[in-house]
TITORKE-257882 format. One record per residue: residue in one letter; x, z, y of N, C-alpha, C in turn. Coordinates in steps of 0.05 Angstrom, whole numbers. Each point is the difference from the previous one (the first is absolute). Layout:
REM TITORKE-257882
volum tortor: A; n_px: X; n_pz: Z; n_py: Y; ca_px: X; ca_pz: Z; ca_py: Y; c_px: X; c_pz: Z; c_py: Y
...
REM end
This chain:
REM TITORKE-257882
volum tortor: M; n_px: -781; n_pz: 4557; n_py: -2757; ca_px: 2; ca_pz: -25; ca_py: -15; c_px: 29; c_pz: -10; c_py: 1
volum tortor: A; n_px: 9; n_pz: -12; n_py: -21; ca_px: 28; ca_pz: -10; ca_py: -2; c_px: 4; c_pz: -22; c_py: 21
volum tortor: E; n_px: 24; n_pz: -2; n_py: 10; ca_px: 6; ca_pz: -20; ca_py: 20; c_px: -6; c_pz: -29; c_py: -10
volum tortor: K; n_px: 6; n_pz: -4; n_py: -26; ca_px: -5; ca_pz: -26; ca_py: -13; c_px: -30; c_pz: -7; c_py: 2
volum tortor: N; n_px: -17; n_pz: 19; n_py: -7; ca_px: -29; ca_pz: -4; ca_py: 1; c_px: -9; c_pz: -5; c_py: 28
volum tortor: E; n_px: 11; n_pz: 15; n_py: 19; ca_px: -8; ca_pz: -4; ca_py: 28; c_px: 8; c_pz: -27; c_py: 10
volum tortor: T; n_px: 24; n_pz: -9; n_py: -7; ca_px: 9; ca_pz: -27; ca_py: 8; c_px: -19; c_pz: -21; c_py: -12
volum tortor: G; n_px: -8; n_pz: 3; n_py: -25; ca_px: -18; ca_pz: -19; ca_py: -12; c_px: -27; c_pz: -1; c_py: 14
volum tortor: K; n_px: -12; n_pz: 23; n_py: 6; ca_px: -25; ca_pz: 1; ca_py: 14; c_px: 2; c_pz: -13; c_py: 28
volum tortor: Q; n_px: 22; n_pz: 6; n_py: 13; ca_px: 4; ca_pz: -11; ca_py: 27; c_px: 3; c_pz: -31; c_py: -2
volum tortor: G; n_px: 14; n_pz: -9; n_py: -21; ca_px: 4; ca_pz: -28; ca_py: -4; c_px: -26; c_pz: -15; c_py: -5
volum tortor: E; n_px: -18; n_pz: 12; n_py: -16; ca_px: -26; ca_pz: -12; ca_py: -6; c_px: -17; c_pz: -2; c_py: 26
volum tortor: S; n_px: 1; n_pz: 20; n_py: 16; ca_px: -14; ca_pz: 0; ca_py: 26; c_px: 10; c_pz: -22; c_py: 18
volum tortor: I; n_px: 26; n_pz: -3; n_py: 1; ca_px: 12; ca_pz: -21; ca_py: 17; c_px: -6; c_pz: -28; c_py: -12
volum tortor: A; n_px: 0; n_pz: -2; n_py: -26; ca_px: -6; ca_pz: -26; ca_py: -13; c_px: -29; c_pz: -8; c_py: 6
volum tortor: R; n_px: -18; n_pz: 19; n_py: 0; ca_px: -28; ca_pz: -6; ca_py: 6; c_px: -2; c_pz: -10; c_py: 29
volum tortor: Q; n_px: 13; n_pz: 14; n_py: 18; ca_px: -1; ca_pz: -9; ca_py: 29; c_px: 13; c_pz: -27; c_py: 3
volum tortor: Y; n_px: 22; n_pz: -5; n_py: -14; ca_px: 13; ca_pz: -26; ca_py: 2; c_px: -19; c_pz: -22; c_py: -9
volum tortor: L; n_px: -14; n_pz: 4; n_py: -22; ca_px: -19; ca_pz: -21; ca_py: -10; c_px: -22; c_pz: -4; c_py: 20
volum tortor: E; n_px: -12; n_pz: 21; n_py: 10; ca_px: -22; ca_pz: -2; ca_py: 20; c_px: 10; c_pz: -15; c_py: 25
volum tortor: D; n_px: 24; n_pz: 7; n_py: 9; ca_px: 11; ca_pz: -14; ca_py: 24; c_px: 5; c_pz: -29; c_py: -5
volum tortor: N; n_px: 3; n_pz: -8; n_py: -25; ca_px: 5; ca_pz: -28; ca_py: -7; c_px: -25; c_pz: -14; c_py: -11
volum tortor: G; n_px: -24; n_pz: 10; n_py: 7; ca_px: -25; ca_pz: -14; ca_py: -5; c_px: -13; c_pz: 6; c_py: -27
volum tortor: Y; n_px: 10; n_pz: 18; n_py: -16; ca_px: -12; ca_pz: 6; ca_py: -26; c_px: -22; c_pz: 21; c_py: 5
volum tortor: K; n_px: -21; n_pz: -1; n_py: -16; ca_px: -20; ca_pz: 20; ca_py: 0; c_px: 4; c_pz: 18; c_py: -25
volum tortor: V; n_px: 7; n_pz: 24; n_py: 5; ca_px: 6; ca_pz: 19; ca_py: -23; c_px: -27; c_pz: 10; c_py: -11
volum tortor: L; n_px: -4; n_pz: -5; n_py: -26; ca_px: -25; ca_pz: 9; ca_py: -13; c_px: 3; c_pz: 27; c_py: -13
volum tortor: E; n_px: 24; n_pz: 5; n_py: -12; ca_px: 4; ca_pz: 26; ca_py: -14; c_px: 30; c_pz: 7; c_py: 2
volum tortor: T; n_px: 5; n_pz: 26; n_py: -1; ca_px: 27; ca_pz: 9; ca_py: -4; c_px: 0; c_pz: 20; c_py: -23
volum tortor: N; n_px: 21; n_pz: 0; n_py: -16; ca_px: 3; ca_pz: 18; ca_py: -23; c_px: -25; c_pz: -1; c_py: -18
volum tortor: W; n_px: -10; n_pz: -24; n_py: -6; ca_px: -23; ca_pz: -3; ca_py: -18; c_px: 9; c_pz: 4; c_py: -29
volum tortor: R; n_px: -16; n_pz: 15; n_py: -15; ca_px: 7; ca_pz: 7; ca_py: -27; c_px: -19; c_pz: -12; c_py: -21
volum tortor: F; n_px: 12; n_pz: -8; n_py: -22; ca_px: -14; ca_pz: -9; ca_py: -23; c_px: 14; c_pz: 13; c_py: -24
volum tortor: H; n_px: -14; n_pz: 20; n_py: -11; ca_px: 12; ca_pz: 16; ca_py: -21; c_px: 27; c_pz: 12; c_py: 10
volum tortor: R; n_px: 22; n_pz: -6; n_py: -13; ca_px: 26; ca_pz: 11; ca_py: 9; c_px: 14; c_pz: -19; c_py: 19
volum tortor: F; n_px: -11; n_pz: -22; n_py: 5; ca_px: 13; ca_pz: -21; ca_py: 17; c_px: -9; c_pz: 3; c_py: 29
volum tortor: E; n_px: 18; n_pz: -7; n_py: 18; ca_px: -6; ca_pz: 2; ca_py: 29; c_px: 9; c_pz: -25; c_py: 14
volum tortor: L; n_px: -17; n_pz: -9; n_py: 18; ca_px: 7; ca_pz: -22; ca_py: 18; c_px: 5; c_pz: 12; c_py: 28
volum tortor: D; n_px: 24; n_pz: -5; n_py: 11; ca_px: 7; ca_pz: 13; ca_py: 25; c_px: -18; c_pz: -10; c_py: 23
volum tortor: I; n_px: -2; n_pz: -26; n_py: 4; ca_px: -17; ca_pz: -11; ca_py: 21; c_px: -14; c_pz: -25; c_py: -11
volum tortor: I; n_px: -26; n_pz: -1; n_py: 5; ca_px: -16; ca_pz: -24; ca_py: -6; c_px: -10; c_pz: -10; c_py: 27
volum tortor: A; n_px: 5; n_pz: -26; n_py: 5; ca_px: -8; ca_pz: -11; ca_py: 26; c_px: -9; c_pz: -29; c_py: -4
volum tortor: T; n_px: -11; n_pz: -11; n_py: 21; ca_px: -7; ca_pz: -29; ca_py: 0; c_px: 12; c_pz: -12; c_py: 25
volum tortor: N; n_px: 5; n_pz: -26; n_py: -2; ca_px: 8; ca_pz: -15; ca_py: 24; c_px: -20; c_pz: -23; c_py: 4
volum tortor: H; n_px: -24; n_pz: 5; n_py: -7; ca_px: -24; ca_pz: -18; ca_py: 2; c_px: 0; c_pz: -23; c_py: -20
volum tortor: K; n_px: 22; n_pz: -5; n_py: -14; ca_px: 0; ca_pz: -21; ca_py: -20; c_px: 10; c_pz: 10; c_py: -27
volum tortor: E; n_px: 12; n_pz: 24; n_py: -1; ca_px: 11; ca_pz: 10; ca_py: -24; c_px: -4; c_pz: 31; c_py: -1
volum tortor: L; n_px: -1; n_pz: 10; n_py: -24; ca_px: 2; ca_pz: 29; ca_py: -4; c_px: 30; c_pz: 5; c_py: -3
volum tortor: V; n_px: 10; n_pz: 18; n_py: 16; ca_px: 29; ca_pz: 5; ca_py: 0; c_px: 5; c_pz: 28; c_py: -9
volum tortor: V; n_px: 14; n_pz: 3; n_py: -23; ca_px: 6; ca_pz: 26; ca_py: -11; c_px: 30; c_pz: 5; c_py: 7
volum tortor: V; n_px: 4; n_pz: 23; n_py: 14; ca_px: 27; ca_pz: 5; ca_py: 10; c_px: 11; c_pz: 25; c_py: -13
volum tortor: E; n_px: 23; n_pz: -3; n_py: -12; ca_px: 15; ca_pz: 22; ca_py: -11; c_px: 20; c_pz: 9; c_py: 22
volum tortor: V; n_px: -1; n_pz: 25; n_py: 7; ca_px: 18; ca_pz: 10; ca_py: 21; c_px: 23; c_pz: 15; c_py: -12
volum tortor: K; n_px: 24; n_pz: -7; n_py: 7; ca_px: 24; ca_pz: 13; ca_py: -10; c_px: 16; c_pz: 10; c_py: 25
volum tortor: T; n_px: 3; n_pz: 26; n_py: 2; ca_px: 13; ca_pz: 13; ca_py: 22; c_px: 26; c_pz: 14; c_py: -10
volum tortor: R; n_px: 21; n_pz: -4; n_py: 15; ca_px: 26; ca_pz: 13; ca_py: -7; c_px: 13; c_pz: 10; c_py: 25
volum tortor: S; n_px: 17; n_pz: 20; n_py: -4; ca_px: 17; ca_pz: 8; ca_py: 23; c_px: 23; c_pz: -20; c_py: 2
volum tortor: D; n_px: 15; n_pz: 2; n_py: 21; ca_px: 22; ca_pz: -20; ca_py: 3; c_px: 23; c_pz: 4; c_py: -19
volum tortor: K; n_px: -2; n_pz: 21; n_py: -17; ca_px: 21; ca_pz: 5; ca_py: -20; c_px: -8; c_pz: -8; c_py: -28
volum tortor: Y; n_px: -16; n_pz: -21; n_py: -2; ca_px: -10; ca_pz: -8; ca_py: -26; c_px: 22; c_pz: -15; c_py: -16
volum tortor: L; n_px: -3; n_pz: 1; n_py: -27; ca_px: 19; ca_pz: -13; ca_py: -17; c_px: -9; c_pz: -28; c_py: -8
volum tortor: M; n_px: -26; n_pz: -3; n_py: -4; ca_px: -11; ca_pz: -26; ca_py: -9; c_px: -19; c_pz: -10; c_py: 22
volum tortor: A; n_px: -2; n_pz: -26; n_py: 2; ca_px: -20; ca_pz: -12; ca_py: 19; c_px: -28; c_pz: 10; c_py: -9
volum tortor: P; n_px: -17; n_pz: 7; n_py: 19; ca_px: -26; ca_pz: 12; ca_py: -7; c_px: -17; c_pz: -18; c_py: -19
volum tortor: E; n_px: 1; n_pz: -26; n_py: 5; ca_px: -17; ca_pz: -18; ca_py: -16; c_px: 8; c_pz: -1; c_py: -29
volum tortor: T; n_px: 25; n_pz: 8; n_py: -7; ca_px: 8; ca_pz: -1; ca_py: -28; c_px: -14; c_pz: 22; c_py: -16
volum tortor: A; n_px: -13; n_pz: 19; n_py: 13; ca_px: -16; ca_pz: 20; ca_py: -14; c_px: -26; c_pz: -11; c_py: -11
volum tortor: V; n_px: -8; n_pz: -24; n_py: 8; ca_px: -24; ca_pz: -12; ca_py: -10; c_px: 7; c_pz: -17; c_py: -24
volum tortor: D; n_px: 0; n_pz: 13; n_py: -23; ca_px: 8; ca_pz: -13; ca_py: -25; c_px: -24; c_pz: -11; c_py: -15
volum tortor: G; n_px: 5; n_pz: -11; n_py: -23; ca_px: -22; ca_pz: -12; ca_py: -16; c_px: -23; c_pz: 20; c_py: -6
volum tortor: K; n_px: 7; n_pz: 24; n_py: -8; ca_px: -20; ca_pz: 20; ca_py: -6; c_px: -17; c_pz: 6; c_py: 25
volum tortor: K; n_px: 13; n_pz: 3; n_py: 23; ca_px: -15; ca_pz: 6; ca_py: 25; c_px: -17; c_pz: -24; c_py: 7
volum tortor: I; n_px: 10; n_pz: -24; n_py: -3; ca_px: -16; ca_pz: -24; ca_py: 6; c_px: -25; c_pz: -1; c_py: -18
volum tortor: R; n_px: 2; n_pz: 6; n_py: -25; ca_px: -23; ca_pz: -1; ca_py: -18; c_px: -21; c_pz: 21; c_py: 9
volum tortor: R; n_px: 9; n_pz: 23; n_py: 8; ca_px: -18; ca_pz: 21; ca_py: 9; c_px: -15; c_pz: -9; c_py: 26
volum tortor: I; n_px: 15; n_pz: -12; n_py: 18; ca_px: -12; ca_pz: -9; ca_py: 25; c_px: -20; c_pz: -22; c_py: -6
volum tortor: V; n_px: 6; n_pz: -18; n_py: -17; ca_px: -18; ca_pz: -22; ca_py: -7; c_px: -25; c_pz: 11; c_py: -13
volum tortor: T; n_px: 3; n_pz: 19; n_py: -19; ca_px: -23; ca_pz: 12; ca_py: -13; c_px: -19; c_pz: 13; c_py: 20
volum tortor: A; n_px: 12; n_pz: 16; n_py: 18; ca_px: -16; ca_pz: 14; ca_py: 20; c_px: -13; c_pz: -19; c_py: 19
volum tortor: T; n_px: 14; n_pz: -22; n_py: 7; ca_px: -11; ca_pz: -20; ca_py: 18; c_px: -24; c_pz: -13; c_py: -12
volum tortor: D; n_px: 2; n_pz: -7; n_py: -26; ca_px: -22; ca_pz: -13; ca_py: -14; c_px: -25; c_pz: 19; c_py: 0
volum tortor: A; n_px: 5; n_pz: 26; n_py: -5; ca_px: -22; ca_pz: 19; ca_py: 1; c_px: -13; c_pz: 2; c_py: 27
volum tortor: Y; n_px: 17; n_pz: 0; n_py: 21; ca_px: -10; ca_pz: 2; ca_py: 27; c_px: -18; c_pz: -24; c_py: 7
volum tortor: A; n_px: 11; n_pz: -24; n_py: -6; ca_px: -15; ca_pz: -25; ca_py: 6; c_px: -27; c_pz: -1; c_py: -15
volum tortor: R; n_px: 0; n_pz: 9; n_py: -24; ca_px: -25; ca_pz: 0; ca_py: -16; c_px: -20; c_pz: 21; c_py: 11
volum tortor: Q; n_px: 10; n_pz: 24; n_py: 6; ca_px: -18; ca_pz: 21; ca_py: 10; c_px: -12; c_pz: -8; c_py: 27
volum tortor: H; n_px: 14; n_pz: -15; n_py: 16; ca_px: -9; ca_pz: -6; ca_py: 27; c_px: -10; c_pz: -29; c_py: 3
volum tortor: G; n_px: -2; n_pz: -14; n_py: -22; ca_px: -10; ca_pz: -28; ca_py: -1; c_px: 16; c_pz: -19; c_py: 18
volum tortor: I; n_px: 26; n_pz: 3; n_py: 0; ca_px: 17; ca_pz: -16; ca_py: 17; c_px: 10; c_pz: -24; c_py: -16
volum tortor: S; n_px: -4; n_pz: -24; n_py: 11; ca_px: 9; ca_pz: -24; ca_py: -14; c_px: 21; c_pz: -15; c_py: 16
volum tortor: L; n_px: 12; n_pz: 13; n_py: 19; ca_px: 22; ca_pz: -13; ca_py: 15; c_px: 25; c_pz: -3; c_py: -17
volum tortor: P; n_px: 17; n_pz: -20; n_py: 6; ca_px: 26; ca_pz: -1; ca_py: -14; c_px: 15; c_pz: 26; c_py: 7
volum tortor: V; n_px: 18; n_pz: 8; n_py: -18; ca_px: 15; ca_pz: 25; ca_py: 3; c_px: 29; c_pz: -7; c_py: 5
volum tortor: R; n_px: 12; n_pz: 14; n_py: 19; ca_px: 29; ca_pz: -2; ca_py: 5; c_px: 12; c_pz: 28; c_py: -2
volum tortor: F; n_px: 23; n_pz: 2; n_py: -12; ca_px: 14; ca_pz: 25; ca_py: -3; c_px: 25; c_pz: 1; c_py: 18
volum tortor: D; n_px: 1; n_pz: 19; n_py: 18; ca_px: 22; ca_pz: 2; ca_py: 19; c_px: 14; c_pz: 27; c_py: -5
volum tortor: I; n_px: 25; n_pz: 1; n_py: 10; ca_px: 14; ca_pz: 26; ca_py: 1; c_px: 9; c_pz: 4; c_py: 29
volum tortor: L; n_px: -5; n_pz: 24; n_py: 10; ca_px: 10; ca_pz: 7; ca_py: 26; c_px: 22; c_pz: 21; c_py: -5
volum tortor: C; n_px: 25; n_pz: -7; n_py: 8; ca_px: 23; ca_pz: 17; ca_py: -2; c_px: 5; c_pz: 13; c_py: 26
volum tortor: L; n_px: 1; n_pz: 26; n_py: 1; ca_px: 6; ca_pz: 15; ca_py: 24; c_px: 25; c_pz: 17; c_py: -4
volum tortor: I; n_px: 19; n_pz: -3; n_py: 18; ca_px: 25; ca_pz: 15; ca_py: -1; c_px: 1; c_pz: 18; c_py: 24
volum tortor: K; n_px: 1; n_pz: 26; n_py: -5; ca_px: 0; ca_pz: 19; ca_py: 22; c_px: 28; c_pz: 1; c_py: 13
volum tortor: K; n_px: 1; n_pz: -5; n_py: 25; ca_px: 25; ca_pz: 1; ca_py: 15; c_px: -4; c_pz: 19; c_py: 23
volum tortor: G; n_px: 9; n_pz: 25; n_py: -3; ca_px: -5; ca_pz: 20; ca_py: 20; c_px: -29; c_pz: 7; c_py: 1
volum tortor: Q; n_px: -12; n_pz: -4; n_py: 23; ca_px: -29; ca_pz: 5; ca_py: 4; c_px: -17; c_pz: -25; c_py: -2
volum tortor: S; n_px: 13; n_pz: -24; n_py: -4; ca_px: -15; ca_pz: -25; ca_py: -2; c_px: 3; c_pz: -12; c_py: -27
volum tortor: F; n_px: -15; n_pz: -21; n_py: -5; ca_px: 1; ca_pz: -14; ca_py: -26; c_px: 5; c_pz: -30; c_py: 4
volum tortor: E; n_px: 17; n_pz: -10; n_py: -17; ca_px: 4; ca_pz: -29; ca_py: -1; c_px: -19; c_pz: -11; c_py: -21
volum tortor: I; n_px: -15; n_pz: -21; n_py: 6; ca_px: -21; ca_pz: -10; ca_py: -18; c_px: 6; c_pz: -28; c_py: -10
volum tortor: E; n_px: -2; n_pz: -4; n_py: -26; ca_px: 2; ca_pz: -27; ca_py: -11; c_px: -25; c_pz: -5; c_py: -16
volum tortor: H; n_px: -14; n_pz: -21; n_py: 7; ca_px: -25; ca_pz: -8; ca_py: -13; c_px: 5; c_pz: -23; c_py: -18
volum tortor: I; n_px: -2; n_pz: 4; n_py: -26; ca_px: 4; ca_pz: -21; ca_py: -20; c_px: -27; c_pz: -9; c_py: -10
volum tortor: E; n_px: -8; n_pz: -23; n_py: 10; ca_px: -26; ca_pz: -12; ca_py: -8; c_px: 4; c_pz: -14; c_py: -27
volum tortor: D; n_px: -22; n_pz: 0; n_py: -16; ca_px: 1; ca_pz: -13; ca_py: -27; c_px: 24; c_pz: 11; c_py: -15
volum tortor: A; n_px: 4; n_pz: 26; n_py: 0; ca_px: 23; ca_pz: 12; ca_py: -13; c_px: 1; c_pz: -4; c_py: -30
volum tortor: F; n_px: -24; n_pz: -1; n_py: -12; ca_px: -1; ca_pz: -5; ca_py: -28; c_px: -28; c_pz: -11; c_py: -7
volum tortor: Y; n_px: -2; n_pz: -11; n_py: -24; ca_px: -25; ca_pz: -12; ca_py: -9; c_px: -10; c_pz: 16; c_py: -24
volum tortor: A; n_px: -25; n_pz: -1; n_py: -5; ca_px: -11; ca_pz: 14; ca_py: -24; c_px: 11; c_pz: -13; c_py: -25
volum tortor: P; n_px: 11; n_pz: 17; n_py: -18; ca_px: 11; ca_pz: -12; ca_py: -25; c_px: -23; c_pz: -12; c_py: -17
volum tortor: L; n_px: 8; n_pz: -19; n_py: -16; ca_px: -20; ca_pz: -14; ca_py: -17; c_px: -9; c_pz: 18; c_py: -23
volum tortor: R; n_px: 16; n_pz: 19; n_py: -8; ca_px: -7; ca_pz: 18; ca_py: -22; c_px: 4; c_pz: 28; c_py: 8
REM end
């Protein structure tokens, strides 16, 4: 497997552990709806929290969160709507981004809560 893919898988695993350590209940990882994928779906007892995980090596050119553009947001929102409908979830939804930067063998984590809102159109 390419080093980039391995770093991404490792980042998602660390992101899941980070969320669980901070009181979130992880419901799903890598949940798919057609061609769309939600990295982590969790709850914090009052909200459904959909987390996009962005992992980079320490030699990145752009901040990880800048990779979540309008097209990606629309896909995340569409998949989240499908997930909530399929599972009968009526909690408010929050969209977060977890940015992980690999530094040697460890990761620096930045948790951006309410990173974006569902677009009106």
